[in-house]
C-alpha positions as a LaTeX table, in Angstrom:
\begin{tabular}{lrrr}
\hline
Residue & $x$ (\AA) & $y$ (\AA) & $z$ (\AA) \\
\hline
Unk1 & 46.94 & 89.00 & 95.79 \\
Unk2 & 48.87 & 91.21 & 98.22 \\
Unk3 & 51.82 & 91.24 & 95.83 \\
Unk4 & 49.55 & 92.33 & 92.98 \\
Unk5 & 48.20 & 95.19 & 95.07 \\
Unk6 & 51.70 & 96.26 & 96.08 \\
Unk7 & 52.88 & 96.15 & 92.49 \\
Unk8 & 49.95 & 98.23 & 91.26 \\
Unk9 & 50.52 & 100.78 & 94.02 \\
Unk10 & 54.18 & 101.29 & 93.16 \\
Unk11 & 54.74 & 104.70 & 91.62 \\
Unk12 & 57.19 & 104.61 & 88.70 \\
Unk13 & 58.41 & 108.17 & 89.20 \\
Unk14 & 59.54 & 110.92 & 86.86 \\
Unk15 & 63.23 & 110.09 & 86.57 \\
Unk16 & 64.69 & 110.12 & 83.06 \\
Unk17 & 68.12 & 108.95 & 84.12 \\
Unk18 & 69.72 & 106.81 & 81.44 \\
Unk19 & 67.50 & 108.22 & 78.68 \\
Unk20 & 68.61 & 110.23 & 75.65 \\
Unk21 & 66.35 & 113.05 & 74.54 \\
Unk22 & 66.27 & 115.11 & 71.36 \\
Unk23 & 64.57 & 118.50 & 71.64 \\
Unk24 & 64.15 & 120.32 & 68.36 \\
Unk25 & 64.05 & 124.09 & 68.39 \\
Unk26 & 65.68 & 123.76 & 71.79 \\
Unk27 & 68.04 & 126.72 & 71.70 \\
Unk28 & 65.82 & 129.46 & 73.06 \\
Unk29 & 62.59 & 130.36 & 74.88 \\
Unk30 & 60.07 & 127.51 & 75.17 \\
Unk31 & 62.31 & 124.97 & 73.46 \\
Unk32 & 65.04 & 125.56 & 75.99 \\
Unk33 & 62.53 & 125.35 & 78.85 \\
Unk34 & 61.50 & 121.90 & 77.64 \\
Unk35 & 65.12 & 120.78 & 77.23 \\
Unk36 & 65.94 & 122.08 & 80.70 \\
Unk37 & 62.99 & 120.27 & 82.29 \\
Unk38 & 63.94 & 116.95 & 80.69 \\
Unk39 & 67.60 & 117.41 & 81.62 \\
Unk40 & 66.63 & 118.19 & 85.21 \\
Unk41 & 65.12 & 114.71 & 85.45 \\
Unk42 & 68.40 & 113.12 & 84.41 \\
Unk43 & 68.14 & 112.73 & 80.63 \\
Unk44 & 71.07 & 113.47 & 78.35 \\
Unk45 & 69.71 & 116.10 & 76.01 \\
Unk46 & 70.59 & 117.05 & 72.45 \\
Unk47 & 69.14 & 120.33 & 71.27 \\
Unk48 & 68.73 & 120.80 & 67.52 \\
Unk49 & 68.12 & 123.98 & 65.56 \\
Unk50 & 69.53 & 126.04 & 62.70 \\
Unk51 & 71.33 & 128.66 & 64.81 \\
Unk52 & 74.58 & 127.45 & 66.38 \\
Unk53 & 75.07 & 130.54 & 68.54 \\
Unk54 & 71.91 & 129.89 & 70.54 \\
Unk55 & 72.49 & 126.15 & 70.72 \\
Unk56 & 75.94 & 126.65 & 72.21 \\
Unk57 & 74.48 & 128.94 & 74.86 \\
Unk58 & 71.72 & 126.44 & 75.58 \\
Unk59 & 74.19 & 123.59 & 76.15 \\
Unk60 & 76.31 & 125.79 & 78.39 \\
Unk61 & 73.24 & 126.48 & 80.50 \\
Unk62 & 72.25 & 122.80 & 80.57 \\
Unk63 & 75.69 & 121.75 & 81.79 \\
Unk64 & 77.98 & 118.82 & 81.16 \\
Unk65 & 76.79 & 115.75 & 79.29 \\
Unk66 & 74.53 & 117.50 & 76.83 \\
Unk67 & 75.04 & 118.21 & 73.15 \\
Unk68 & 73.69 & 120.11 & 70.16 \\
Unk69 & 73.21 & 119.56 & 66.43 \\
Unk70 & 73.02 & 122.37 & 63.90 \\
Unk71 & 70.60 & 121.26 & 61.21 \\
Unk72 & 67.54 & 122.16 & 59.17 \\
Unk73 & 64.77 & 119.63 & 59.67 \\
Unk74 & 63.21 & 120.46 & 56.31 \\
Unk75 & 66.30 & 119.02 & 54.58 \\
Unk76 & 66.55 & 115.28 & 53.94 \\
Unk77 & 70.27 & 115.35 & 54.73 \\
Unk78 & 69.45 & 116.13 & 58.35 \\
Unk79 & 67.96 & 112.68 & 58.89 \\
Unk80 & 70.97 & 111.02 & 57.33 \\
Unk81 & 73.17 & 113.06 & 59.66 \\
Unk82 & 71.18 & 111.99 & 62.70 \\
Unk83 & 71.43 & 108.34 & 61.72 \\
Unk84 & 75.15 & 108.63 & 61.07 \\
Unk85 & 75.75 & 110.14 & 64.52 \\
Unk86 & 74.69 & 106.78 & 65.95 \\
Unk87 & 72.87 & 108.19 & 68.98 \\
Unk88 & 69.62 & 106.47 & 69.87 \\
Unk89 & 66.99 & 108.80 & 71.27 \\
Unk90 & 64.44 & 107.37 & 73.65 \\
Unk91 & 62.60 & 110.70 & 73.83 \\
Unk92 & 61.68 & 113.01 & 70.96 \\
Unk93 & 60.32 & 116.47 & 71.69 \\
Unk94 & 59.15 & 117.81 & 68.35 \\
Unk95 & 59.12 & 121.49 & 69.14 \\
Unk96 & 60.63 & 123.14 & 66.04 \\
Unk97 & 57.96 & 124.97 & 64.09 \\
Unk98 & 56.44 & 128.27 & 63.20 \\
Unk99 & 54.74 & 130.15 & 60.42 \\
Unk100 & 57.54 & 131.59 & 58.28 \\
Unk101 & 55.20 & 133.04 & 55.67 \\
Unk102 & 52.53 & 134.41 & 57.98 \\
Unk103 & 50.30 & 136.97 & 56.31 \\
Unk104 & 46.64 & 137.76 & 55.94 \\
Unk105 & 44.58 & 134.75 & 54.90 \\
Unk106 & 43.82 & 136.42 & 51.60 \\
Unk107 & 47.51 & 136.92 & 50.83 \\
Unk108 & 49.11 & 133.73 & 52.16 \\
Unk109 & 49.73 & 131.63 & 49.08 \\
Unk110 & 50.09 & 127.91 & 48.55 \\
Unk111 & 53.87 & 127.91 & 48.90 \\
Unk112 & 53.68 & 129.52 & 52.33 \\
Unk113 & 51.09 & 126.93 & 53.38 \\
Unk114 & 53.27 & 124.08 & 52.18 \\
Unk115 & 56.37 & 125.43 & 53.94 \\
Unk116 & 54.48 & 125.84 & 57.21 \\
Unk117 & 53.00 & 122.34 & 56.99 \\
Unk118 & 56.42 & 120.88 & 56.23 \\
Unk119 & 58.02 & 122.66 & 59.18 \\
Unk120 & 55.30 & 121.86 & 61.71 \\
Unk121 & 54.03 & 118.43 & 60.67 \\
Unk122 & 56.25 & 116.58 & 58.22 \\
Unk123 & 59.46 & 117.15 & 60.20 \\
Unk124 & 57.86 & 115.66 & 63.33 \\
Unk125 & 56.73 & 112.63 & 61.34 \\
Unk126 & 60.17 & 112.22 & 59.76 \\
Unk127 & 61.89 & 112.27 & 63.15 \\
Unk128 & 59.58 & 109.57 & 64.46 \\
Unk129 & 60.26 & 107.47 & 61.36 \\
Unk130 & 64.00 & 107.93 & 61.96 \\
Unk131 & 64.06 & 106.79 & 65.58 \\
Unk132 & 61.09 & 104.43 & 65.74 \\
Unk133 & 63.21 & 101.32 & 64.92 \\
Unk134 & 65.41 & 101.79 & 67.99 \\
Unk135 & 62.44 & 102.54 & 70.22 \\
Unk136 & 60.66 & 99.44 & 68.95 \\
Unk137 & 63.73 & 97.29 & 69.52 \\
Unk138 & 64.00 & 98.48 & 73.12 \\
Unk139 & 60.26 & 98.43 & 73.73 \\
Unk140 & 60.34 & 101.98 & 75.10 \\
Unk141 & 59.89 & 105.37 & 73.49 \\
Unk142 & 58.33 & 108.74 & 74.15 \\
Unk143 & 57.24 & 111.22 & 71.50 \\
Unk144 & 55.98 & 114.63 & 72.57 \\
Unk145 & 54.72 & 116.79 & 69.73 \\
Unk146 & 54.37 & 120.47 & 70.45 \\
Unk147 & 51.10 & 121.67 & 69.02 \\
Unk148 & 49.32 & 124.87 & 70.13 \\
Unk149 & 46.03 & 126.07 & 71.48 \\
Unk150 & 45.59 & 127.12 & 67.85 \\
Unk151 & 45.52 & 123.41 & 67.09 \\
Unk152 & 42.38 & 123.29 & 69.25 \\
Unk153 & 40.67 & 126.59 & 68.54 \\
Unk154 & 41.05 & 129.43 & 66.04 \\
Unk155 & 42.93 & 132.66 & 66.83 \\
Unk156 & 40.70 & 135.51 & 67.89 \\
Unk157 & 41.18 & 138.23 & 65.25 \\
Unk158 & 41.02 & 140.82 & 68.04 \\
Unk159 & 44.32 & 139.46 & 69.37 \\
Unk160 & 46.14 & 139.60 & 66.04 \\
Unk161 & 48.01 & 142.41 & 64.40 \\
Unk162 & 46.45 & 143.29 & 61.09 \\
Unk163 & 47.89 & 141.26 & 58.24 \\
Unk164 & 49.01 & 138.31 & 60.41 \\
Unk165 & 46.18 & 135.77 & 60.51 \\
Unk166 & 48.15 & 132.56 & 61.32 \\
Unk167 & 45.95 & 130.64 & 58.89 \\
Unk168 & 48.51 & 128.05 & 57.78 \\
Unk169 & 49.85 & 127.82 & 61.32 \\
Unk170 & 46.40 & 127.10 & 62.74 \\
Unk171 & 45.68 & 124.40 & 60.18 \\
Unk172 & 49.10 & 122.80 & 60.63 \\
Unk173 & 48.83 & 122.69 & 64.42 \\
Unk174 & 45.47 & 120.97 & 64.10 \\
Unk175 & 47.34 & 118.51 & 61.91 \\
Unk176 & 50.00 & 117.99 & 64.60 \\
Unk177 & 47.29 & 116.81 & 66.98 \\
Unk178 & 45.90 & 114.56 & 64.24 \\
Unk179 & 49.37 & 113.13 & 63.61 \\
Unk180 & 49.67 & 112.50 & 67.34 \\
Unk181 & 46.46 & 110.46 & 67.31 \\
Unk182 & 47.59 & 108.45 & 64.31 \\
Unk183 & 51.06 & 107.67 & 65.65 \\
Unk184 & 49.73 & 106.74 & 69.09 \\
Unk185 & 47.46 & 104.17 & 67.48 \\
Unk186 & 50.17 & 102.95 & 65.12 \\
Unk187 & 52.98 & 102.57 & 67.65 \\
Unk188 & 51.17 & 101.80 & 70.90 \\
Unk189 & 51.90 & 98.05 & 70.83 \\
Unk190 & 55.62 & 98.79 & 70.52 \\
Unk191 & 56.01 & 100.45 & 73.91 \\
Unk192 & 56.00 & 103.91 & 72.34 \\
Unk193 & 53.69 & 106.62 & 73.61 \\
Unk194 & 52.85 & 109.65 & 71.49 \\
Unk195 & 51.26 & 112.74 & 72.97 \\
Unk196 & 51.05 & 116.43 & 72.21 \\
Unk197 & 51.31 & 119.54 & 74.33 \\
Unk198 & 49.50 & 122.72 & 73.35 \\
Unk199 & 51.03 & 125.90 & 74.76 \\
Unk200 & 48.82 & 128.93 & 75.17 \\
Unk201 & 49.98 & 132.52 & 75.34 \\
Unk202 & 53.75 & 132.62 & 75.95 \\
Unk203 & 55.02 & 135.97 & 74.67 \\
Unk204 & 58.63 & 136.11 & 73.60 \\
Unk205 & 60.92 & 138.15 & 75.85 \\
Unk206 & 61.94 & 141.50 & 74.44 \\
Unk207 & 65.51 & 140.31 & 73.73 \\
Unk208 & 64.54 & 137.09 & 71.93 \\
Unk209 & 66.04 & 137.02 & 68.41 \\
Unk210 & 62.92 & 135.45 & 66.99 \\
Unk211 & 60.88 & 138.53 & 67.84 \\
Unk212 & 62.13 & 140.16 & 64.65 \\
Unk213 & 60.52 & 137.38 & 62.63 \\
Unk214 & 57.14 & 137.89 & 64.28 \\
Unk215 & 56.61 & 141.64 & 64.53 \\
Unk216 & 53.00 & 141.26 & 65.63 \\
Unk217 & 54.25 & 139.77 & 68.91 \\
Unk218 & 55.39 & 143.09 & 70.26 \\
Unk219 & 56.13 & 143.03 & 73.95 \\
Unk220 & 53.58 & 145.70 & 74.75 \\
Unk221 & 52.41 & 145.59 & 78.35 \\
Unk222 & 48.85 & 146.56 & 77.49 \\
Unk223 & 48.73 & 143.70 & 74.97 \\
Unk224 & 50.16 & 141.25 & 77.52 \\
Unk225 & 47.63 & 142.38 & 80.10 \\
Unk226 & 44.81 & 141.91 & 77.62 \\
Unk227 & 45.96 & 138.39 & 76.81 \\
Unk228 & 46.29 & 137.55 & 80.49 \\
Unk229 & 42.76 & 138.72 & 81.17 \\
Unk230 & 41.51 & 136.16 & 78.66 \\
Unk231 & 43.01 & 133.30 & 80.70 \\
Unk232 & 41.24 & 131.96 & 83.78 \\
Unk233 & 44.69 & 131.93 & 85.40 \\
Unk234 & 44.79 & 135.70 & 84.96 \\
Unk235 & 48.18 & 135.90 & 83.28 \\
Unk236 & 50.18 & 134.86 & 80.27 \\
Unk237 & 52.55 & 131.92 & 80.49 \\
Unk238 & 56.25 & 131.89 & 81.30 \\
Unk239 & 58.61 & 129.19 & 79.98 \\
Unk240 & 58.87 & 127.33 & 83.29 \\
Unk241 & 55.11 & 126.70 & 83.13 \\
Unk242 & 55.57 & 124.43 & 80.14 \\
Unk243 & 58.50 & 122.16 & 80.93 \\
Unk244 & 56.76 & 120.05 & 83.56 \\
Unk245 & 54.14 & 118.74 & 81.17 \\
Unk246 & 56.81 & 117.65 & 78.71 \\
Unk247 & 58.93 & 115.98 & 81.41 \\
Unk248 & 55.87 & 114.14 & 82.72 \\
Unk249 & 54.91 & 112.79 & 79.29 \\
Unk250 & 58.52 & 111.68 & 78.75 \\
Unk251 & 58.60 & 109.69 & 81.98 \\
Unk252 & 57.48 & 106.26 & 83.16 \\
Unk253 & 54.79 & 108.02 & 85.16 \\
Unk254 & 52.98 & 108.61 & 81.85 \\
Unk255 & 53.38 & 105.04 & 80.55 \\
Unk256 & 49.60 & 104.67 & 80.14 \\
Unk257 & 49.05 & 108.10 & 78.61 \\
Unk258 & 49.07 & 108.10 & 74.82 \\
Unk259 & 47.23 & 109.85 & 72.03 \\
Unk260 & 46.41 & 112.77 & 74.30 \\
Unk261 & 46.77 & 116.52 & 73.93 \\
Unk262 & 47.53 & 118.53 & 77.06 \\
Unk263 & 46.78 & 122.24 & 76.90 \\
Unk264 & 49.22 & 124.20 & 79.07 \\
Unk265 & 47.45 & 127.48 & 78.60 \\
Unk266 & 46.19 & 128.87 & 81.90 \\
Unk267 & 42.72 & 127.78 & 80.82 \\
Unk268 & 42.70 & 129.73 & 77.54 \\
Unk269 & 40.60 & 127.19 & 75.63 \\
Unk270 & 37.88 & 126.68 & 78.26 \\
Unk271 & 36.35 & 130.13 & 77.85 \\
\hline
\end{tabular}
């Protein structure tokens, strides 16, 4: 009995030493923050994205032992490439996503919806299908899907620039959380946990290259202040706020956490 109590009291810790992690969209901003948090716990990290320049800089910042892959997750050849590399990933952080055809709801056509769904949902599912066999064989795997508070609630039109409604993005991020639930139920008996993290308001820095693709996210101080006032925490998020949740879900400390969505949003969704 005493041994059982001692065993149950033992804390497994947050170390990821000996684990390989793949972080998609890991070259800049929030993706890099997640990669950095996982690397800080000892994992060997591969960051994947389409832009080699930013991936190289990310790996330089992460330090020795880490790697990058230049690839487009919407292309089938990417999954063949990942298999051919022969690296088994214990941890998948499905962060790559966006809304490439964002427009007003009235103007966003079917093709834009399909592209957004493919980027945000299908790629995450395809990566899990790619690395599930190795996770199952080892009896250990962690999948962290990056959703959004807009997978939990709808965007407030007052916070949007006219003509950018995030309709397809909102629907697809709801789907990411739904996919998380499905995969957690499907893979739970294989030692694989599947969870999602929903970031709140994390404005891009003024020098981020992706800002040009999302002109409504202007780094206007009045706008940032207004967003911060809508959070119980009283401020918008910074990248370091997000990494801890991802590192926790990737660790043995979260071995009994699956099928959950964690909002890292300063309380955005509770008001």
